[in-house]
Every structure is written in structure tokens, then in C-alpha cells.
PDB file of N, H, CA, C and O in Angstrom:
ATOM      1  N   MET A   1       1.184   1.833   9.427  1.00  0.00           N
ATOM      2  CA  MET A   1      -0.201   2.129   9.216  1.00  0.00           C
ATOM      3  C   MET A   1      -0.496   3.308   9.130  1.00  0.00           C
ATOM      4  O   MET A   1      -0.650   3.758   7.995  1.00  0.00           O
ATOM      5  N   PRO A   2      -0.613   3.900   9.903  1.00  0.00           N
ATOM      6  CA  PRO A   2      -0.753   5.836  10.135  1.00  0.00           C
ATOM      7  C   PRO A   2      -0.654   6.014   8.491  1.00  0.00           C
ATOM      8  O   PRO A   2      -1.592   6.190   7.713  1.00  0.00           O
ATOM      9  N   ALA A   3       1.112   5.892   8.118  1.00  0.00           N
ATOM     10  H   ALA A   3       1.874   5.749   8.750  1.00  0.00           H
ATOM     11  CA  ALA A   3       1.228   6.018   7.096  1.00  0.00           C
ATOM     12  C   ALA A   3       0.909   6.193   5.854  1.00  0.00           C
ATOM     13  O   ALA A   3       1.011   7.198   5.150  1.00  0.00           O
ATOM     14  N   GLY A   4       0.379   4.793   5.545  1.00  0.00           N
ATOM     15  H   GLY A   4       0.296   3.976   6.116  1.00  0.00           H
ATOM     16  CA  GLY A   4      -1.378   4.060   4.997  1.00  0.00           C
ATOM     17  C   GLY A   4      -2.254   5.220   4.029  1.00  0.00           C
ATOM     18  O   GLY A   4      -2.489   5.844   2.994  1.00  0.00           O
ATOM     19  N   SER A   5      -2.498   4.803   5.592  1.00  0.00           N
ATOM     20  H   SER A   5      -2.307   4.296   6.433  1.00  0.00           H
ATOM     21  CA  SER A   5      -3.725   5.748   5.628  1.00  0.00           C
ATOM     22  C   SER A   5      -3.264   7.059   4.642  1.00  0.00           C
ATOM     23  O   SER A   5      -3.396   7.079   3.418  1.00  0.00           O
ATOM     24  N   LEU A   6      -2.857   7.833   5.238  1.00  0.00           N
ATOM     25  H   LEU A   6      -2.750   7.817   6.232  1.00  0.00           H
ATOM     26  CA  LEU A   6      -2.078   9.739   4.828  1.00  0.00           C
ATOM     27  C   LEU A   6      -1.831   8.383   3.550  1.00  0.00           C
ATOM     28  O   LEU A   6      -1.931   9.263   2.695  1.00  0.00           O
ATOM     29  N   ILE A   7      -1.648   7.317   2.855  1.00  0.00           N
ATOM     30  H   ILE A   7      -1.566   6.602   3.549  1.00  0.00           H
ATOM     31  CA  ILE A   7      -1.086   7.686   1.716  1.00  0.00           C
ATOM     32  C   ILE A   7      -2.713   7.674   0.523  1.00  0.00           C
ATOM     33  O   ILE A   7      -2.935   8.234  -0.550  1.00  0.00           O
ATOM     34  N   GLY A   8      -3.463   6.843   1.311  1.00  0.00           N
ATOM     35  H   GLY A   8      -3.282   6.388   2.184  1.00  0.00           H
ATOM     36  CA  GLY A   8      -4.504   5.919   0.381  1.00  0.00           C
ATOM     37  C   GLY A   8      -5.079   7.757   0.667  1.00  0.00           C
ATOM     38  O   GLY A   8      -5.200   8.553  -0.265  1.00  0.00           O
ATOM     39  N   GLY A   9      -5.310   8.044   1.882  1.00  0.00           N
ATOM     40  H   GLY A   9      -5.212   7.398   2.639  1.00  0.00           H
ATOM     41  CA  GLY A   9      -6.014   9.408   1.384  1.00  0.00           C
ATOM     42  C   GLY A   9      -6.244  10.453   0.690  1.00  0.00           C
ATOM     43  O   GLY A   9      -7.328  10.912   0.329  1.00  0.00           O
ATOM     44  N   TRP A  10      -4.424  11.100   0.371  1.00  0.00           N
ATOM     45  H   TRP A  10      -3.544  10.727   0.664  1.00  0.00           H
ATOM     46  CA  TRP A  10      -4.083  11.657  -0.542  1.00  0.00           C
ATOM     47  C   TRP A  10      -4.403  11.363  -1.716  1.00  0.00           C
ATOM     48  O   TRP A  10      -5.045  12.058  -2.502  1.00  0.00           O
ATOM     49  N   LEU A  11      -3.647   9.558  -1.995  1.00  0.00           N
ATOM     50  H   LEU A  11      -3.126   8.992  -1.356  1.00  0.00           H
ATOM     51  CA  LEU A  11      -4.298   9.579  -3.521  1.00  0.00           C
ATOM     52  C   LEU A  11      -6.034   9.706  -3.463  1.00  0.00           C
ATOM     53  O   LEU A  11      -6.632  10.714  -3.839  1.00  0.00           O
ATOM     54  N   SER A  12      -6.622   8.620  -2.980  1.00  0.00           N
ATOM     55  H   SER A  12      -6.136   7.801  -2.674  1.00  0.00           H
ATOM     56  CA  SER A  12      -8.308   9.083  -2.833  1.00  0.00           C
ATOM     57  C   SER A  12      -8.340  10.489  -3.942  1.00  0.00           C
ATOM     58  O   SER A  12      -8.638  10.599  -5.131  1.00  0.00           O
ATOM     59  N   THR A  13      -7.659  11.918  -2.395  1.00  0.00           N
ATOM     60  H   THR A  13      -7.417  11.829  -1.429  1.00  0.00           H
ATOM     61  CA  THR A  13      -8.137  12.416  -2.749  1.00  0.00           C
ATOM     62  C   THR A  13      -7.866  13.646  -4.198  1.00  0.00           C
ATOM     63  O   THR A  13      -8.752  14.420  -4.560  1.00  0.00           O
ATOM     64  N   GLU A  14      -6.342  13.570  -4.907  1.00  0.00           N
ATOM     65  H   GLU A  14      -5.622  12.942  -4.613  1.00  0.00           H
ATOM     66  CA  GLU A  14      -6.132  13.544  -6.326  1.00  0.00           C
ATOM     67  C   GLU A  14      -6.333  13.026  -6.498  1.00  0.00           C
ATOM     68  O   GLU A  14      -6.599  12.851  -5.309  1.00  0.00           O
ATOM     69  N   TYR A  15      -6.737  11.897  -7.082  1.00  0.00           N
ATOM     70  H   TYR A  15      -6.521  12.040  -8.048  1.00  0.00           H
ATOM     71  CA  TYR A  15      -7.182  11.090  -8.422  1.00  0.00           C
ATOM     72  C   TYR A  15      -8.403  10.301  -8.066  1.00  0.00           C
ATOM     73  O   TYR A  15      -8.663   9.324  -8.768  1.00  0.00           O
ATOM     74  N   GLY A  16      -9.074  10.563  -7.201  1.00  0.00           N
ATOM     75  H   GLY A  16      -8.863  11.356  -6.630  1.00  0.00           H
ATOM     76  CA  GLY A  16     -10.604   9.692  -6.567  1.00  0.00           C
ATOM     77  C   GLY A  16     -11.442  10.503  -7.917  1.00  0.00           C
ATOM     78  O   GLY A  16     -11.007  11.188  -8.842  1.00  0.00           O
ATOM     79  N   ILE A  17     -12.629  10.132  -7.594  1.00  0.00           N
ATOM     80  H   ILE A  17     -12.983   9.575  -6.843  1.00  0.00           H
ATOM     81  CA  ILE A  17     -13.747  10.565  -8.359  1.00  0.00           C
ATOM     82  C   ILE A  17     -14.641  11.192  -7.286  1.00  0.00           C
ATOM     83  O   ILE A  17     -15.325  10.518  -6.516  1.00  0.00           O
ATOM     84  N   PRO A  18     -14.563  13.141  -7.293  1.00  0.00           N
ATOM     85  CA  PRO A  18     -15.594  13.202  -6.182  1.00  0.00           C
ATOM     86  C   PRO A  18     -17.360  13.023  -6.226  1.00  0.00           C
ATOM     87  O   PRO A  18     -18.003  13.198  -7.261  1.00  0.00           O
ATOM     88  N   THR A  19     -17.879  12.704  -5.112  1.00  0.00           N
ATOM     89  H   THR A  19     -17.356  12.561  -4.272  1.00  0.00           H
ATOM     90  CA  THR A  19     -18.880  13.057  -5.201  1.00  0.00           C
ATOM     91  C   THR A  19     -19.952  12.651  -4.181  1.00  0.00           C
ATOM     92  O   THR A  19     -19.439  11.974  -3.290  1.00  0.00           O
ATOM     93  N   VAL A  20     -21.011  12.800  -4.046  1.00  0.00           N
ATOM     94  H   VAL A  20     -21.428  13.350  -4.770  1.00  0.00           H
ATOM     95  CA  VAL A  20     -22.278  12.835  -3.013  1.00  0.00           C
ATOM     96  C   VAL A  20     -22.905  11.292  -2.401  1.00  0.00           C
ATOM     97  O   VAL A  20     -23.314  10.305  -3.012  1.00  0.00           O
ATOM     98  N   ILE A  21     -22.794  11.537  -1.121  1.00  0.00           N
ATOM     99  H   ILE A  21     -22.462  12.339  -0.624  1.00  0.00           H
ATOM    100  CA  ILE A  21     -22.800   9.421  -1.311  1.00  0.00           C
ATOM    101  C   ILE A  21     -23.866  10.258   0.557  1.00  0.00           C
ATOM    102  O   ILE A  21     -23.384  10.936   1.464  1.00  0.00           O
ATOM    103  N   ASP A  22     -25.117   9.818   0.390  1.00  0.00           N
ATOM    104  H   ASP A  22     -25.508   9.268  -0.347  1.00  0.00           H
ATOM    105  CA  ASP A  22     -25.514  10.279   1.343  1.00  0.00           C
ATOM    106  C   ASP A  22     -25.451  12.304   1.576  1.00  0.00           C
ATOM    107  O   ASP A  22     -24.813  12.750   2.530  1.00  0.00           O
ATOM    108  N   GLY A  23     -25.941  12.957   0.915  1.00  0.00           N
ATOM    109  H   GLY A  23     -26.459  12.594   0.141  1.00  0.00           H
ATOM    110  CA  GLY A  23     -26.126  13.610   1.392  1.00  0.00           C
ATOM    111  C   GLY A  23     -24.337  14.889   1.398  1.00  0.00           C
ATOM    112  O   GLY A  23     -24.242  16.064   1.045  1.00  0.00           O
ATOM    113  N   LYS A  24     -22.935  13.641   2.121  1.00  0.00           N
ATOM    114  H   LYS A  24     -23.013  12.686   2.408  1.00  0.00           H
ATOM    115  CA  LYS A  24     -21.753  13.894   2.122  1.00  0.00           C
ATOM    116  C   LYS A  24     -21.168  13.930   1.688  1.00  0.00           C
ATOM    117  O   LYS A  24     -20.832  12.774   1.433  1.00  0.00           O
ATOM    118  N   PRO A  25     -20.310  14.869   1.056  1.00  0.00           N
ATOM    119  CA  PRO A  25     -19.360  15.002  -0.160  1.00  0.00           C
ATOM    120  C   PRO A  25     -17.954  13.792   0.334  1.00  0.00           C
ATOM    121  O   PRO A  25     -17.578  13.583   1.487  1.00  0.00           O
ATOM    122  N   GLY A  26     -17.569  13.347  -0.556  1.00  0.00           N
ATOM    123  H   GLY A  26     -17.874  13.518  -1.493  1.00  0.00           H
ATOM    124  CA  GLY A  26     -17.089  12.090  -0.916  1.00  0.00           C
ATOM    125  C   GLY A  26     -16.277  11.858  -2.112  1.00  0.00           C
ATOM    126  O   GLY A  26     -16.608  12.225  -3.240  1.00  0.00           O
ATOM    127  N   PHE A  27     -14.570  10.867  -1.647  1.00  0.00           N
ATOM    128  H   PHE A  27     -14.302  10.569  -0.731  1.00  0.00           H
ATOM    129  CA  PHE A  27     -14.963  10.356  -3.098  1.00  0.00           C
ATOM    130  C   PHE A  27     -13.986   9.032  -3.429  1.00  0.00           C
ATOM    131  O   PHE A  27     -13.082   8.607  -2.709  1.00  0.00           O
ATOM    132  N   ILE A  28     -14.429   8.498  -4.735  1.00  0.00           N
ATOM    133  H   ILE A  28     -15.163   8.843  -5.319  1.00  0.00           H
ATOM    134  CA  ILE A  28     -14.352   7.592  -5.008  1.00  0.00           C
ATOM    135  C   ILE A  28     -13.446   6.835  -5.485  1.00  0.00           C
ATOM    136  O   ILE A  28     -13.704   6.623  -6.670  1.00  0.00           O
ATOM    137  N   PRO A  29     -12.112   6.099  -5.017  1.00  0.00           N
ATOM    138  CA  PRO A  29     -10.658   5.450  -5.231  1.00  0.00           C
ATOM    139  C   PRO A  29     -11.469   4.605  -6.804  1.00  0.00           C
ATOM    140  O   PRO A  29     -12.461   3.984  -7.186  1.00  0.00           O
ATOM    141  N   THR A  30     -10.039   5.229  -7.275  1.00  0.00           N
ATOM    142  H   THR A  30      -9.233   5.733  -6.965  1.00  0.00           H
ATOM    143  CA  THR A  30      -9.953   4.951  -8.530  1.00  0.00           C
ATOM    144  C   THR A  30      -8.700   3.753  -8.364  1.00  0.00           C
ATOM    145  O   THR A  30      -7.890   3.801  -7.438  1.00  0.00           O
ATOM    146  N   PRO A  31      -8.689   2.273  -9.820  1.00  0.00           N
ATOM    147  CA  PRO A  31      -7.413   1.837  -9.539  1.00  0.00           C
ATOM    148  C   PRO A  31      -5.704   2.338  -9.307  1.00  0.00           C
ATOM    149  O   PRO A  31      -4.747   1.570  -9.401  1.00  0.00           O
ATOM    150  N   ILE A  32      -5.646   3.446  -9.066  1.00  0.00           N
ATOM    151  H   ILE A  32      -6.423   4.070  -8.989  1.00  0.00           H
ATOM    152  CA  ILE A  32      -4.261   4.073  -8.869  1.00  0.00           C
ATOM    153  C   ILE A  32      -3.806   3.499  -7.224  1.00  0.00           C
ATOM    154  O   ILE A  32      -2.629   3.437  -6.868  1.00  0.00           O
ATOM    155  N   ILE A  33      -4.988   3.104  -6.330  1.00  0.00           N
ATOM    156  H   ILE A  33      -5.944   3.154  -6.619  1.00  0.00           H
ATOM    157  CA  ILE A  33      -4.704   3.604  -4.723  1.00  0.00           C
ATOM    158  C   ILE A  33      -3.676   2.102  -4.404  1.00  0.00           C
ATOM    159  O   ILE A  33      -2.730   1.699  -3.728  1.00  0.00           O
ATOM    160  N   PHE A  34      -5.193   1.466  -5.986  1.00  0.00           N
ATOM    161  H   PHE A  34      -5.962   1.793  -6.535  1.00  0.00           H
ATOM    162  CA  PHE A  34      -4.640   0.139  -5.354  1.00  0.00           C
ATOM    163  C   PHE A  34      -2.869  -0.727  -5.865  1.00  0.00           C
ATOM    164  O   PHE A  34      -2.250  -1.456  -5.091  1.00  0.00           O
ATOM    165  N   ILE A  35      -2.533  -0.476  -6.887  1.00  0.00           N
ATOM    166  H   ILE A  35      -3.035   0.117  -7.516  1.00  0.00           H
ATOM    167  CA  ILE A  35      -1.660  -0.140  -7.696  1.00  0.00           C
ATOM    168  C   ILE A  35      -0.956   0.684  -6.911  1.00  0.00           C
ATOM    169  O   ILE A  35      -0.082   0.883  -7.756  1.00  0.00           O
ATOM    170  N   VAL A  36      -0.465   1.594  -5.630  1.00  0.00           N
ATOM    171  H   VAL A  36      -1.175   1.433  -4.944  1.00  0.00           H
ATOM    172  CA  VAL A  36       0.071   1.995  -5.128  1.00  0.00           C
ATOM    173  C   VAL A  36       0.363   1.189  -4.099  1.00  0.00           C
ATOM    174  O   VAL A  36       1.534   0.968  -3.790  1.00  0.00           O
ATOM    175  N   ALA A  37      -0.730   0.623  -3.409  1.00  0.00           N
ATOM    176  H   ALA A  37      -1.682   0.802  -3.660  1.00  0.00           H
ATOM    177  CA  ALA A  37      -0.695  -0.630  -2.079  1.00  0.00           C
ATOM    178  C   ALA A  37      -0.168  -2.074  -3.062  1.00  0.00           C
ATOM    179  O   ALA A  37       0.290  -3.143  -2.659  1.00  0.00           O
ATOM    180  N   ALA A  38      -0.376  -1.719  -4.134  1.00  0.00           N
ATOM    181  H   ALA A  38      -0.748  -0.850  -4.462  1.00  0.00           H
ATOM    182  CA  ALA A  38       0.935  -3.665  -4.270  1.00  0.00           C
ATOM    183  C   ALA A  38       1.855  -2.781  -4.597  1.00  0.00           C
ATOM    184  O   ALA A  38       1.124  -1.904  -5.056  1.00  0.00           O
ATOM    185  N   ILE A  39       2.869  -2.396  -4.691  1.00  0.00           N
ATOM    186  H   ILE A  39       3.464  -3.109  -4.318  1.00  0.00           H
ATOM    187  CA  ILE A  39       4.144  -1.529  -4.949  1.00  0.00           C
ATOM    188  C   ILE A  39       4.848  -1.271  -3.425  1.00  0.00           C
ATOM    189  O   ILE A  39       6.046  -1.326  -3.144  1.00  0.00           O
ATOM    190  N   ILE A  40       3.846  -1.008  -2.651  1.00  0.00           N
ATOM    191  H   ILE A  40       2.873  -0.963  -2.879  1.00  0.00           H
ATOM    192  CA  ILE A  40       4.083  -0.590  -1.318  1.00  0.00           C
ATOM    193  C   ILE A  40       4.737  -2.143  -0.912  1.00  0.00           C
ATOM    194  O   ILE A  40       5.857  -2.296  -0.424  1.00  0.00           O
ATOM    195  N   MET A  41       3.891  -3.113  -1.192  1.00  0.00           N
ATOM    196  H   MET A  41       2.981  -2.989  -1.588  1.00  0.00           H
ATOM    197  CA  MET A  41       4.064  -4.693  -0.261  1.00  0.00           C
ATOM    198  C   MET A  41       4.860  -5.153  -0.991  1.00  0.00           C
ATOM    199  O   MET A  41       5.567  -5.913  -0.329  1.00  0.00           O
ATOM    200  N   LEU A  42       5.204  -5.125  -2.150  1.00  0.00           N
ATOM    201  H   LEU A  42       4.630  -4.507  -2.687  1.00  0.00           H
ATOM    202  CA  LEU A  42       6.668  -5.426  -2.776  1.00  0.00           C
ATOM    203  C   LEU A  42       7.445  -5.284  -2.527  1.00  0.00           C
ATOM    204  O   LEU A  42       8.385  -6.076  -2.591  1.00  0.00           O
ATOM    205  N   LEU A  43       7.452  -3.857  -1.984  1.00  0.00           N
ATOM    206  H   LEU A  43       6.688  -3.214  -1.932  1.00  0.00           H
ATOM    207  CA  LEU A  43       8.869  -2.788  -1.954  1.00  0.00           C
ATOM    208  C   LEU A  43       9.242  -4.088   0.102  1.00  0.00           C
ATOM    209  O   LEU A  43      10.383  -4.460   0.378  1.00  0.00           O
ATOM    210  N   ALA A  44       8.256  -4.359   0.849  1.00  0.00           N
ATOM    211  H   ALA A  44       7.330  -4.057   0.625  1.00  0.00           H
ATOM    212  CA  ALA A  44       8.207  -4.603   1.824  1.00  0.00           C
ATOM    213  C   ALA A  44       8.552  -5.781   1.997  1.00  0.00           C
ATOM    214  O   ALA A  44       8.976  -6.021   3.127  1.00  0.00           O
ATOM    215  N   ILE A  45       8.521  -6.781   1.143  1.00  0.00           N
ATOM    216  H   ILE A  45       8.176  -6.587   0.225  1.00  0.00           H
ATOM    217  CA  ILE A  45       9.552  -7.993   0.670  1.00  0.00           C
ATOM    218  C   ILE A  45      10.591  -7.640   0.426  1.00  0.00           C
ATOM    219  O   ILE A  45      11.229  -8.682   0.580  1.00  0.00           O
ATOM    220  N   ILE A  46      11.522  -6.646   0.044  1.00  0.00           N
ATOM    221  H   ILE A  46      11.004  -5.800  -0.081  1.00  0.00           H
ATOM    222  CA  ILE A  46      13.142  -6.920  -0.356  1.00  0.00           C
ATOM    223  C   ILE A  46      13.295  -7.152   1.438  1.00  0.00           C
ATOM    224  O   ILE A  46      13.094  -8.348   1.650  1.00  0.00           O
ATOM    225  N   PRO A  47      13.553  -6.472   2.640  1.00  0.00           N
ATOM    226  CA  PRO A  47      14.323  -7.078   3.363  1.00  0.00           C
ATOM    227  C   PRO A  47      14.113  -8.483   4.129  1.00  0.00           C
ATOM    228  O   PRO A  47      14.561  -8.857   5.213  1.00  0.00           O
ATOM    229  N   LEU A  48      12.899  -9.428   2.773  1.00  0.00           N
ATOM    230  H   LEU A  48      12.535  -9.124   1.893  1.00  0.00           H
ATOM    231  CA  LEU A  48      12.883 -10.668   3.664  1.00  0.00           C
ATOM    232  C   LEU A  48      13.843 -11.336   2.438  1.00  0.00           C
ATOM    233  O   LEU A  48      14.322 -12.405   2.817  1.00  0.00           O
ATOM    234  N   LEU A  49      13.963 -11.223   2.018  1.00  0.00           N
ATOM    235  H   LEU A  49      13.573 -10.355   1.711  1.00  0.00           H
ATOM    236  CA  LEU A  49      14.980 -12.068   1.111  1.00  0.00           C
ATOM    237  C   LEU A  49      15.876 -12.068   0.996  1.00  0.00           C
ATOM    238  O   LEU A  49      16.324 -12.570  -0.035  1.00  0.00           O
ATOM    239  N   PRO A  50      17.274 -11.180   2.541  1.00  0.00           N
ATOM    240  CA  PRO A  50      18.604 -11.428   2.348  1.00  0.00           C
ATOM    241  C   PRO A  50      18.209 -12.552   3.878  1.00  0.00           C
ATOM    242  O   PRO A  50      18.864 -13.587   4.000  1.00  0.00           O
ATOM    243  N   ALA A  51      17.148 -12.207   4.902  1.00  0.00           N
ATOM    244  H   ALA A  51      16.616 -11.367   4.804  1.00  0.00           H
ATOM    245  CA  ALA A  51      16.757 -12.850   5.882  1.00  0.00           C
ATOM    246  C   ALA A  51      17.069 -14.395   5.948  1.00  0.00           C
ATOM    247  O   ALA A  51      17.836 -15.059   6.646  1.00  0.00           O
ATOM    248  N   LYS A  52      15.932 -14.788   4.680  1.00  0.00           N
ATOM    249  H   LYS A  52      15.309 -14.249   4.114  1.00  0.00           H
ATOM    250  CA  LYS A  52      15.721 -15.928   4.363  1.00  0.00           C
ATOM    251  C   LYS A  52      16.932 -16.805   4.290  1.00  0.00           C
ATOM    252  O   LYS A  52      16.947 -17.948   4.746  1.00  0.00           O
ATOM    253  N   GLU A  53      18.293 -16.029   3.497  1.00  0.00           N
ATOM    254  H   GLU A  53      18.281 -15.100   3.127  1.00  0.00           H
ATOM    255  CA  GLU A  53      19.315 -15.974   2.966  1.00  0.00           C
ATOM    256  C   GLU A  53      20.086 -16.797   4.406  1.00  0.00           C
ATOM    257  O   GLU A  53      20.547 -17.875   4.779  1.00  0.00           O
ATOM    258  N   LYS A  54      19.827 -15.445   4.824  1.00  0.00           N
ATOM    259  H   LYS A  54      19.452 -14.569   4.521  1.00  0.00           H
ATOM    260  CA  LYS A  54      20.595 -16.367   6.105  1.00  0.00           C
ATOM    261  C   LYS A  54      20.070 -16.800   6.861  1.00  0.00           C
ATOM    262  O   LYS A  54      20.887 -16.616   7.763  1.00  0.00           O
ATOM    263  N   LEU A  55      18.838 -17.563   7.561  1.00  0.00           N
ATOM    264  H   LEU A  55      18.174 -17.712   6.828  1.00  0.00           H
ATOM    265  CA  LEU A  55      18.484 -18.273   7.988  1.00  0.00           C
ATOM    266  C   LEU A  55      18.443 -19.822   7.171  1.00  0.00           C
ATOM    267  O   LEU A  55      18.383 -20.841   7.860  1.00  0.00           O
ATOM    268  N   VAL A  56      18.480 -19.910   5.689  1.00  0.00           N
ATOM    269  H   VAL A  56      18.529 -19.083   5.129  1.00  0.00           H
ATOM    270  CA  VAL A  56      19.292 -20.624   5.347  1.00  0.00           C
ATOM    271  C   VAL A  56      20.615 -20.687   5.575  1.00  0.00           C
ATOM    272  O   VAL A  56      20.655 -21.218   6.685  1.00  0.00           O
ATOM    273  N   LYS A  57      21.104 -20.599   5.428  1.00  0.00           N
ATOM    274  H   LYS A  57      21.072 -20.167   4.526  1.00  0.00           H
ATOM    275  CA  LYS A  57      22.562 -21.148   5.799  1.00  0.00           C
ATOM    276  C   LYS A  57      22.925 -21.082   7.842  1.00  0.00           C
ATOM    277  O   LYS A  57      23.836 -21.430   8.593  1.00  0.00           O
ATOM    278  N   GLU A  58      22.099 -20.678   7.917  1.00  0.00           N
ATOM    279  H   GLU A  58      21.359 -20.396   7.307  1.00  0.00           H
ATOM    280  CA  GLU A  58      21.791 -21.007   9.681  1.00  0.00           C
ATOM    281  C   GLU A  58      21.749 -22.280   9.808  1.00  0.00           C
ATOM    282  O   GLU A  58      22.532 -22.925  10.505  1.00  0.00           O
ATOM    283  N   LEU A  59      20.730 -22.795   9.069  1.00  0.00           N
ATOM    284  H   LEU A  59      20.094 -22.271   8.502  1.00  0.00           H
ATOM    285  CA  LEU A  59      20.516 -23.815   9.555  1.00  0.00           C
ATOM    286  C   LEU A  59      20.621 -25.217   8.112  1.00  0.00           C
ATOM    287  O   LEU A  59      19.953 -26.241   7.968  1.00  0.00           O
ATOM    288  N   SER A  60      21.580 -24.725   7.403  1.00  0.00           N
ATOM    289  H   SER A  60      22.123 -23.893   7.520  1.00  0.00           H
ATOM    290  CA  SER A  60      22.504 -25.878   6.876  1.00  0.00           C
ATOM    291  C   SER A  60      23.699 -26.271   7.228  1.00  0.00           C
ATOM    292  O   SER A  60      24.397 -27.136   6.699  1.00  0.00           O
ATOM    293  N   MET A  61      24.057 -25.184   8.730  1.00  0.00           N
ATOM    294  H   MET A  61      23.489 -24.482   9.160  1.00  0.00           H
ATOM    295  CA  MET A  61      25.631 -25.471   9.458  1.00  0.00           C
ATOM    296  C   MET A  61      25.225 -26.928  10.126  1.00  0.00           C
ATOM    297  O   MET A  61      26.055 -27.561  10.779  1.00  0.00           O
TER     298      MET A  61
END
């Protein structure tokens, strides 16, 4: 979870739109933050695929 916050903050800082909201400087996130989040989520699925196959083998025995 801390890594996600760091990556999101970095992406927002590097690729976000600088703005001032209520007198405080900040960044408006661009779609790239959501694209990177989707890619990371897809990478998280990879270890689950072999686990599912192993479970199916164990249940069929």
C-alpha cells in the first residue's frame, strides 16, 4: 500500500496539471495515473493463475 501511494504521488507530480485549490498548490491527476494502476492490478493477477490451476488439480483428485 505505501508503494501505491508513492507511485501515485510521483505520477501526479510529474504528469499532473499544476493548480491552486483553496489557496494551496496541488496537482490534478491525469489519466496516466489510472492507466498505471490498471497495469499494476493486471500484474497482481499473474500469481493467481497458477494457484487456480493447482487448486483445480487438487479438487479433481
